[in-house]
N, C-alpha and C positions, 0 to 999 in steps of 0.2 A: 642514434639515427632512427631506430624503429619508433622510439617515443615521439620524435618530431613528426614522423609520418602519421602517427595516430591522431595528432592534433589537427590534421588537415581533413575536413569532412569530404567524403566522396561526392561526386556530382549526382544530384537528383535528376529524375527524368525531366522535371520542369526546367531545371537549370540547363540541361542539354538542349532542350527546345529553344530556350532563350538565346543560347550561343548560336544556334543555326539561324534563328530569326534575325538576330543582330548582324550576323555575317552577310545574309542576303540584303539586308537594309544597307549595310556599308558598301556592298557591291554596287548598288544603284548610285549611291552618293559619289563613290570614287570614280565609277565609269562616267558619270555626268561631267566630272571635272577633267579627267585625263583624256576623254575622247576629243577634247579641244586640240590636244597635241597632234595626234595622227590626222585629224581633219584640218590642221593648221594650214598646210599648203593649199588645200582646196578652198578653205574659207578666205584666205588672203587674196586668192585669185578671183573667187566668185563674188566676194563683197568689196573688192577693190581696197584692201587694207594694206598699209605699210607695216614694217616690223614694229614700229612704235605704236601704231594703232592696235595691232594684235596683242602686244604686250599690255596695253591699257585694258583691252577686252578681258584678258586673262586675270589681270590684277583687279578688275572691277568686281569680280566674284569675291576675291579675297578681302578687299576693303569693305564691301557691304556685309560680308560674313563677320568680319571683325567688329564692325559697328553694331550689328544686331546682337552679337554675342555679349558685348559689354552692356548693352541696354537690357538684355535678358538676364544677365548674371545676378542682379539683385533679386530677381523673382524666381531664379532657378531652383531654390530650395523651399519655395513657398507653395509649390503645387505638386500634385502627384506627377511623377516623372513620365508615366504612361501618357497622361493628358498632354503634357508638353511635347512628347514625341509625336503624337497624332497631329497636333496643331502645326508644328513646324514641317513635318513630312508632307502634309497636305499642301502647304505653300510651296515646298520644293517641287512637287509634281506639277503644279500649275506653272511655276517658273520654267520648268523644262519644256512644257508645251509651248510657252511663249518663245523659247529658243528655236523650236521647230518652225515657228511661224515668222521668224525674222527674215527681212528682205534686204537689209543693207547694214552697214557698220553701226549706225546709230540704234536701230531696233535690236540688233544683236547685243550691243553694249547694255541697253536698257534691260533686256531679258536676262543677261548674266547678273546684273545688279539684283533683280528680283529673286533669281535662283539663289544667289549668295545670301540674301537677307534671311532666307529660311533654311537652306541647306547647311550653312556654316554653323548653325547651332546644334544640329542633329548629332554630330560627332561627340560634342561635350555631354549631351544628354545620355547618349549610349554609354560613354565612359562612366558617367555617374551611376548608371544602372548596373554596369559590370562591377564597379567598386562596392555597391550596396549588396550585390548578390554573392560575391566571391572574396575570400580572404586573399591577402597579397601572395601567399605561397601557391595559390591556384591561378593567379592572373596571368602568369607567363604563358601557360597552356591556353587559357581563354583568349588572350590577345593574339597568340600565334594562330589560332583557328580563325578568329574574326578578321584578322589582317590578311588572311589568305584571300579575302575578297579582292585585294589588290592584284594578286596573281591570277585569280579567276577572271577578273576584268580584262587582264592582258591576254589570257588564253582564249576565252570565249567572247567577252564583251567587245573588245576592240576589233578582232577579226570579223565578228558578225556586224558590228557597227560600220566598218569599212565596206563590207559586202553590201549592206543596205545603201550606203552612200554611193557606191559605184553603180548600183542597179536602179535605185529609186531617188537618188539625190541625197545630199547631206542632211536635209530636213528629217528624213526617215530615221536617222540614227537617234535623234532626240526623242522621236515618237516612240521608238522601241523601249527606251529607258523609262518613259512616262507610263507605258502600259505595264511594265514589270513592277514599277513603283506602286501603281494602283493595287495590284494583286497583293503586294507586301503589306500595304496599308490596311487592307481588309483583314489580313492575318493578325496584325498587331491589335486591331480593334476587337476582334473576336476572341483571340487566344491569350493575349498577355494579361496577367493579373496586375492590379494596382501596385505601384512601387512608391510607398508613402510613409515608411517607418521614420524617415528623417524629419517628418513634420512634427514629431513628438519632441525633437531636440532643439527646436528653434528658440532663440532668445531675443533676436533683433526683430522688433515689430515692423520697422520701416525697411522696405527692400533696399533703399538707397543707403541706409546705415549698414545693412548687411554687406552690401557691395563695398563700402568704404572699409569696413573691418577686414574683409577678405583681401582687398588690395593693399592695405597698409601693413599686413602681417609680413615681417621681414623674411621668415622662413619660406612663406609662399612666394615671395618675390624671386627667390633663387630658382624655384621651379618654373615660374613664368618665363624667366629669361632663358633658361636652358631649353625649354620646349620651343620657344620662339625661334631660336637659332637653328633648330632641326629642319624647319621648313624652307629655309633660305635656298639650300642647294637644289631641291626639287623644283622650286618655283623659277629658278634661274635657268635650269638645264632643260626641263621637259617642254615648255611651250614651243620651242623652236626645233624640237627633236625631229619631226617629219621633214621640215624644210632643210635641215642639216643633212639628213640621210639622203634626200633626193638631190639637192643642189650641190652639195660638197662631196659626198662619197659616191654618188651616182647610182643609188639604189632606186629601181623603178617603183612607181606608186603601187603597182600590182604586187610587189614583194614585201610591202610594209606589214601586211597581216602575218607573214611568216616570221619577221623579226620580232613582232610583239608576242606572237604565240610562244616561241621558244624562250623569250625573256620571261614571260609569265610562268612557263613550265619550270624554270629554274627557281623562281620565287616560291612557287607552289611546293617545290621540294624542300627548300631551306626553311620556310616558315614554321612548320611543325617541329622541326629539329631545333631551331633557335628557341621556340616556345618552351620545349622541354628542358633545354640547357639553361634557360633563364630561370627556371624554378630550382635548378640544382647547383649551378656554379655562380660565381660573382657576376652580377649583372653589369657592373661598371667595366669589368675586364672584357666581357663579351661585347659591350658597346665599343670599347677601344679597338678591339680586333676588327670589328666590322667597319669602323671608321678608317682604319689604315688601309684596308682592302679597297674601300670606296675612293679614297684619295688617289691611290695609285692608278686605278682603272679609269677614273674620271679624267685625270691628266692625260692618259693615253687616248681616251675616246675623243676629247675635245681638240686633239692635235692630229686627227686622222686625215688621210687623203683617200683617193680612190683605192679601195681594197675589195677582195671578193666578199660575197654575201655571207659565207660561212664564218669568216673572220669577224665581221660586224656582229653576227649573232653571238659568237663566243664571248667577245668583249662585253656586249650588253648583258649577257647572262651573269658573268662574274661581277660586273659593276652593280647590278641590282641585287645580287645576293649579298654584297657588302652593304649596300644602302639599307636594305630591309633588315639585316642583322643588327643595325643600329636602332631601328624604330621600336622593336618589341621590348628590349631591356630598358630603353629610355622611357617609354610610355608606361611600362609596368612600375618602374621606380617612381615616376611622377605621381602615380595614383596612391602611393604610400605617404605622401606629404600631408594632404588635408584631413581635418577631422570630419566625421560623418556629417555634422551639421553644416559644414561649409562645402561639401563635395560638389554640389550642383554649381554654386557660384565659382568655385575654384576651377572646375573643368571648363565652364563657359568662358572665364577670363583667359585661361590657358589657350583655349581654341581661338579666341578672338585675337590675342597677341600673336599667335602662330600665323593666323590668316593675314593680319596686318603686315607682319614681317615678310611673309611670302609675297604679298601684294607689292611691297616696296621692292623686293627682289625681282619680281616679274617686270615691273616698270623699268628698273635699272637695266635688266637684261635687254629689254626692247630698245634702249638707247645705246647700249654697248655694242650689240650686234647690228650690223648694217647690211642691207641688201640693195645693190644699185638698181637691179631690175627684178621682175618677178621670177626670172629663171636663172639669175646669176648666183654664184656661191655666196654664202653668208660670210661676212668678214668679222674678225675679232672674236670668233667663237671660242678660241683658245683662252682668251682673257677670262671668260666665264669659269673655265676650269681652275685657273689660279685663284680666283676670288673664292670659289667654293671650297677649295683645299684649305685656304686660310680660315674660313668660317668653321669648317669641320674640326680643325685643331682647337679652336676656341670652345667648341661644343664639348669636346672631351673633358676639358677642365670643368665646365659648368655642370656636366652630368656627374662628375666625381663629387662635386659639392652636394648635389641632390642625394647621392648615395650615402654620404656622411649623415645627412639629416634623417634619412630613413633608418639607418643603423642606430642612431641616437634615440629614435622614437620607440624602437622595438622593446628595450628593457622596461619601459614604463607601462607596458601592458599590451598584450596582443589585441589585434582588431577583432571585433565581434561581428560576424557576418549576419546581422539581424535579419535581412531580407532572405538570406539563404536558409536560415533556420525556419523562418515563417513560411517558406515555400514547400517545406516537407509535407 
């Protein structure tokens, strides 16, 4: 056991800086996406959108992100990852500003498409950077910390965003994200070192040939499918979260920040714990446990009627603890599949398929859920719960296949964290 621990290099000061920087970057990306949910009720009423229109608006980001990810995949391993990050993050910030300037359904739809074109690729670039800098035995802790961005966006981002929306209009929420993104971009440009060791391993001269070789790899295809299924539940459930809380359960708009705050607090607690466990115990078993918890709580949540605020908060906390307990082990396992020379393309394709699957899920949810008037309860929300439960069961099987691939790969030679060594 001690020998295994000696093989894992300790984090350098530069690696720690990268973890913090990527966590802040992920915070802005995640907040930009999930702020749509708590603002959903306001946006549908302000921009005169139906549930179907709103579902399309949410999915527009996903579809454009998926398309840009596939287009960028062939080039993802052909450039310094830092340069790619700067390029796409700049476009993301501009897209977020366009969201703040939207005046109706069509301009908001267009703005979300632009934001998705750039923002959807950033996650895959970040994952490729993490995979280059850290060996797989470290990545559970790294992923746990970086994905705390989700919890922080719930605890700080959403309440602050809703506060801005309630006092200065919903436009100000997007401007807040853009300003924070600009400060983060400056830090990336000034402080991050080039991430380019993968360029020495390239064999495909054509980006499109590189894309084809990555797509056609049968082992990679298992990872693509498993990760794509992970996004379906969130894309189906979250877009109508605020409308469901307000119109079905009777939670006032003013109490929404409280719900999101405590939900984020629970995730903030569970993420480091799951990250550490992910490096010590079976990742696939940890994923299975989180999946079962999420299935039970999602079925309860989607069948609720009017209940006290504290009960809503408690159910949300347990539900998101289950959901996030799935993400870390699954994402960590997925990073163990590609070879270093394919990581950028693999992560870009994975992110694209995840976004496309999520976009289909959001559109489907928009047509499953029906709202007769702007203030009437959402109908058929319980159906979403049953669909998500079925998809979650399928994902358990798929992630177990990914785990087998990673285990088979280990005896053939441990990963060499080239960038981690270079950063000392």
